[in-house]
C-alpha positions in Angstrom: 126.8 0.2 83.8 130.3 -0.5 83.2 133.1 -3.3 84.4 135.8 -1.8 85.2 139.0 -1.6 87.8 139.3 1.9 89.8 142.0 4.0 90.8 141.1 2.5 94.6 139.7 -0.9 94.4 138.0 -3.5 91.8 134.3 -2.9 91.2 132.0 -5.7 89.3 128.2 -5.8 87.7 125.6 -5.0 90.6 122.9 -6.6 88.5 122.5 -8.6 85.2 122.5 -7.4 82.1 119.6 -8.2 80.0 120.8 -7.7 76.1 117.7 -7.4 73.7 118.8 -7.8 69.6 117.0 -8.3 66.4 118.0 -11.1 64.9 119.7 -10.4 61.6 118.0 -11.4 58.1 118.7 -14.8 56.5 121.7 -15.0 53.9 122.7 -17.1 51.7 126.6 -16.0 51.2 128.2 -18.6 53.3 131.7 -17.2 52.5 130.7 -14.1 54.1 129.1 -15.1 57.1 132.4 -17.5 57.3 134.4 -14.2 57.8 132.6 -12.1 59.8 132.3 -15.5 62.7 136.7 -15.7 62.1 136.9 -11.8 62.5 134.7 -11.9 65.6 136.6 -14.7 67.1 139.7 -13.0 66.1 138.7 -9.7 67.5 137.1 -11.6 70.8 140.7 -13.4 71.4 142.6 -10.1 71.3 139.8 -8.3 73.7 140.9 -11.4 75.9 144.4 -11.2 75.9 144.7 -7.4 75.8 142.3 -7.5 79.2 144.2 -10.1 80.9 147.5 -8.4 80.3 145.9 -5.1 81.1 144.4 -6.5 84.9 148.0 -8.3 85.3 150.0 -4.8 84.6 147.6 -2.8 86.4 147.9 -5.1 89.4 151.7 -4.9 89.6 151.5 -1.1 89.2 148.9 -0.7 91.6 151.1 -3.2 94.4 154.0 -4.1 92.9 154.6 -7.8 91.5 154.8 -9.4 94.1 152.5 -8.7 96.1 148.5 -8.7 96.1 145.9 -6.1 96.3 143.7 -4.2 99.0 140.2 -4.2 97.7 137.1 -3.4 99.3 135.2 -6.3 98.3 132.5 -5.3 98.1 130.6 -2.8 96.1 129.5 -2.4 92.8 130.7 1.2 92.4 130.4 3.3 88.6 132.4 6.4 88.5 132.4 9.0 91.4 132.0 12.7 89.8 134.6 14.5 90.0 132.5 17.5 91.6 130.7 15.3 94.2 130.8 16.4 97.7 129.3 14.5 100.6 126.8 17.1 100.7 125.3 16.0 97.6 123.7 12.7 100.1 121.1 13.2 101.9 121.1 14.0 105.3 119.4 14.1 108.3 119.7 15.1 111.6 121.8 13.2 114.5 120.1 11.8 118.1 121.9 12.1 120.9 119.5 9.9 122.9 120.5 7.0 120.7 123.2 5.0 121.7 124.9 1.4 120.3 126.5 -1.1 122.6 128.0 -5.0 122.1 127.1 -8.0 124.2 129.9 -10.4 125.4 130.1 -13.5 123.6 127.5 -16.1 123.8 128.1 -19.5 125.6 125.5 -21.7 123.4 126.8 -22.1 119.9 124.0 -22.0 117.6 123.5 -24.1 114.0 124.2 -21.8 110.4 120.8 -22.3 110.0 119.7 -20.6 112.9 121.8 -18.0 112.8 120.9 -17.1 108.6 117.4 -17.1 110.4 118.4 -14.9 112.9 120.7 -12.4 111.3 119.2 -12.3 107.8 116.2 -9.9 108.8 118.7 -7.5 109.9 120.6 -7.4 106.5 120.0 -5.1 104.2 120.4 -4.4 100.3 122.0 -0.2 100.3 122.1 1.3 96.5 123.3 4.4 95.9 121.7 6.1 93.2 125.1 7.7 91.4 122.3 10.8 89.8 124.2 9.3 86.1 122.4 6.5 85.3 124.3 4.9 87.3 124.1 3.1 90.9 126.4 1.5 93.6 125.1 -1.4 95.2 125.8 -3.2 98.5 125.0 -4.0 102.1 124.0 -2.8 105.6 123.3 -3.9 108.9 120.0 -2.7 110.7 121.4 -1.8 114.2 118.1 -0.2 115.8 114.8 -1.1 116.0 113.8 2.9 114.8 116.0 2.4 111.5 119.5 3.1 112.1 121.7 1.0 109.8 125.3 0.9 109.4 127.3 0.7 106.3 130.7 1.3 104.4 131.2 4.8 103.2 132.6 3.6 99.6 128.9 2.2 98.9 127.7 5.6 99.5 130.2 7.6 98.1 129.2 9.2 94.7 125.9 9.0 95.4 122.9 11.6 95.2 120.0 9.2 96.7 120.0 6.4 98.6 117.2 3.4 99.1 117.4 0.7 101.6 115.9 -2.6 100.6 115.5 -5.8 103.5 117.0 -8.9 102.5 114.5 -10.6 104.2 111.4 -9.3 102.8 112.3 -7.1 99.9 110.9 -4.0 101.5 112.2 -0.9 100.3 113.1 2.6 102.0 114.6 6.2 101.3 117.5 6.3 103.1 119.5 9.7 104.6 122.9 10.2 106.2 123.3 10.3 109.5 127.2 10.8 109.3 129.9 8.9 107.9 133.7 8.7 107.9 135.7 7.8 104.8 139.3 7.1 106.5 137.2 4.8 108.1 135.2 3.2 105.7 132.0 3.6 107.6 128.6 5.4 107.2 125.5 5.5 109.2 122.2 5.5 107.7 118.6 6.4 109.0 115.1 5.1 107.1 111.4 6.1 108.4 110.7 2.9 109.6 109.7 1.2 113.1 109.7 -2.4 114.2 112.8 -3.5 112.3 115.0 -6.4 113.8 118.5 -5.2 114.6 121.3 -7.3 114.7 122.8 -8.4 117.7 126.6 -6.5 117.7 129.0 -9.0 119.8 132.5 -7.9 121.0 134.9 -8.9 118.6 137.7 -8.3 120.9 136.5 -11.6 122.6 137.3 -13.8 119.2 139.6 -15.9 118.7 141.7 -17.1 115.6 140.1 -20.1 114.2 136.7 -19.6 115.4 133.9 -20.4 113.0 132.2 -17.3 111.6 129.4 -16.4 108.9 129.4 -13.6 106.5 125.7 -12.7 105.1 125.2 -9.6 102.7 124.4 -9.0 99.1 126.8 -10.6 96.7 127.4 -8.9 93.1 124.3 -6.5 94.3 121.7 -9.4 93.2 122.2 -12.0 95.0 120.3 -11.1 97.8 120.5 -12.8 101.6 124.0 -15.0 100.5 125.6 -16.5 103.2 129.1 -18.1 103.0 131.1 -19.4 105.9 134.8 -19.5 107.4 136.9 -18.8 110.2 139.2 -16.5 112.0 142.2 -16.1 110.0 143.9 -12.8 112.2 142.5 -11.0 114.8 144.9 -7.8 113.7 145.7 -7.3 110.2 147.3 -4.5 109.5 146.3 -3.0 105.8 147.3 0.4 104.6 144.4 2.3 101.9 145.5 5.4 100.5 148.6 6.0 102.9 146.5 5.2 106.1 146.9 1.6 108.6 143.7 0.1 109.1 143.1 -2.6 111.9 141.0 -5.3 110.4 139.6 -8.5 111.2 140.7 -11.3 108.2 138.7 -14.0 107.7 138.2 -16.8 104.8 134.9 -16.5 104.7 134.2 -15.6 100.8 133.2 -11.9 100.4 132.9 -10.6 96.5 131.5 -7.2 95.0 128.2 -6.5 97.1 129.2 -8.0 100.0 130.3 -4.7 101.6 128.7 -3.0 104.2 127.6 -6.8 105.4 127.4 -8.8 108.7 130.0 -10.7 109.9 128.6 -13.2 112.6 130.2 -15.1 115.2 129.0 -18.7 116.0 126.4 -17.5 118.7 124.8 -15.4 115.5 126.3 -11.8 116.4 127.3 -9.6 114.4 131.0 -8.8 115.6 131.9 -7.0 111.8 131.1 -5.0 108.6 132.6 -7.2 105.6 134.6 -3.9 104.0 136.8 -5.7 101.9 139.6 -8.5 100.4 143.0 -8.9 99.7 142.9 -9.7 95.7 145.6 -10.1 92.6 147.9 -12.2 91.3 151.2 -13.8 93.2 153.5 -15.6 91.2 151.5 -16.5 88.4 148.7 -17.4 91.7 145.5 -15.8 92.5 144.9 -15.2 95.6 141.7 -16.4 97.4 140.1 -16.6 100.9 141.4 -13.2 102.4 138.5 -11.1 103.4 138.7 -7.7 105.6 136.1 -7.0 108.2 136.0 -4.0 110.8 135.8 -5.0 114.3 132.4 -4.1 115.7 134.5 -3.1 119.0 136.9 -0.7 117.2 133.9 0.7 114.8 131.0 1.6 117.7 133.6 4.7 119.3 132.8 6.2 115.2 129.1 4.7 114.8 127.7 6.5 118.4 129.6 9.8 117.4 128.3 10.1 114.3 124.8 8.9 115.5 125.0 11.6 118.5 126.6 14.5 116.3 126.4 13.9 112.8 130.3 14.0 112.9 132.9 11.2 113.3 135.6 12.3 115.6 139.6 11.2 116.3 140.4 11.7 120.2 144.1 12.8 120.4 146.9 14.0 122.6 148.7 16.1 120.4 152.0 13.6 120.0 154.4 12.4 117.8 154.9 9.1 118.8 156.3 5.6 118.0 155.9 1.6 119.7 159.3 1.2 121.0 160.9 -0.6 124.0 162.7 0.6 127.2 164.6 -2.1 129.0 161.7 -4.5 130.0 158.9 -2.3 129.1 156.9 -2.0 125.8 154.9 1.3 125.4 154.7 4.4 123.4 157.6 7.1 123.2 157.0 10.7 122.8 159.0 12.1 119.8 157.5 15.7 120.5 154.8 17.6 121.7 152.2 19.4 119.3 152.0 22.9 120.0 148.4 24.4 121.2 147.4 21.1 122.2 146.5 19.5 125.5 149.6 17.6 125.9 152.1 20.7 124.9 152.2 21.7 128.5 152.3 17.8 130.4 154.3 15.5 127.9 158.0 16.3 127.0 160.0 14.5 124.5 161.4 11.3 125.6 158.5 10.2 128.0 157.5 6.7 127.8 153.8 6.0 127.8 153.0 2.7 130.0 149.4 2.4 130.0 146.5 4.6 129.5 143.2 4.3 132.1 145.2 1.3 133.3 145.2 -0.5 130.2 148.4 -1.3 129.0 149.9 0.6 125.8 152.5 -1.5 124.1 151.5 -0.4 120.5 149.7 2.7 118.9 146.6 0.4 118.2 146.2 -0.2 122.1 146.8 3.6 122.8 144.4 4.7 120.1 141.6 2.2 121.1 141.6 3.9 124.6 141.9 7.2 123.6 138.4 6.5 121.1 137.0 5.1 124.0 137.3 8.0 125.8 136.4 10.5 123.5 137.1 14.2 122.8 136.6 16.5 126.2 137.3 13.7 128.6 140.4 12.5 130.6 142.6 10.2 130.2 144.8 8.9 132.9 148.6 7.8 131.2 151.2 6.0 133.4 154.4 7.8 132.2 157.8 6.4 132.9 160.0 9.9 133.1 163.9 9.9 133.6 163.4 6.8 136.3 160.4 7.8 137.5 156.6 6.2 136.8 154.0 9.7 136.8 150.8 9.9 136.5 149.1 12.2 134.1 145.6 13.6 133.3 145.4 15.0 129.9 142.1 16.0 128.5 141.8 14.8 124.6 140.9 16.8 121.7 139.9 16.5 118.1 142.3 16.8 115.4 139.4 16.7 113.0 138.6 20.2 113.7 
């Protein structure tokens, strides 16, 4: 398994490599031995210098000379075949009877030892066999006793066979994909097992900057059950990946290759996020550290349930081109235009100003999108719309822009 930097994120070895060698025959030619040593040192120095310069140049070419890079931290991933498609993965049937939910934040904080003992049985190692002698290795979180597991899409990407092993017991299971969403970097897997220990999912909306948090996963692909601690550094860090914005939690908890798909817990032992990435790079000759990125559970929940129920993800939409704006004392969403043959085409018009959706203020696109995701495709959302000085209530049935 080679160690290299891919076009999208840095990768590293999923497990140690054991080198086997045959000792060279003894020789009585010290000059030749000295020459070989000197030559080896020179080659090593050149490789180290070239590698450093190459990494520096590649980092700058990806993100600009004065910024860090976005890097899903967390997997060891070796080459995706150009002809690979998600259909190459092993798939299983969805189940509309299974639904995930979050619980309100606890009231009594517990010790880090108690959190570790509570959460570790719910964290797994996910291995995706690439079918070419290599594998991608990351983490996952058990979310039902019957074997549903949440992980990152980029761990299973390129895979043809999946295996899940429990970090607490090392028990292994063959796994199948229920659904996945490349843009959101989420995937739901299923193993044939009963009486697993599901994680308690907490409401990430109740987090605050400065709250203590803990990351539990499988860093480097072989440091099973590692726990790191930190705080919530930012609640909504907008990061652009492949031209698409992701709203993520920023944490100072250390994340490393292999942590992807693992658990971020609050101080009550509830899983409030799926660890997915880190900001890494060199800025002004300083290595960037302590900038981990996590998918909030509250944001992921509608998509996870949609994948479990249907095997597909979705994008509930109105059918408008819009932007966040301020109009007099109002903050809301300005409708630039409507899209033909969508639910909004006959109901909204250019210049409309959306103040709220389902009674929830929408001062940002993020706020509006969250309401649409919670409402779901085929359901109606009630918009409070300012139009020519009058406020109207307009009900619109959402469609799926992915179809």
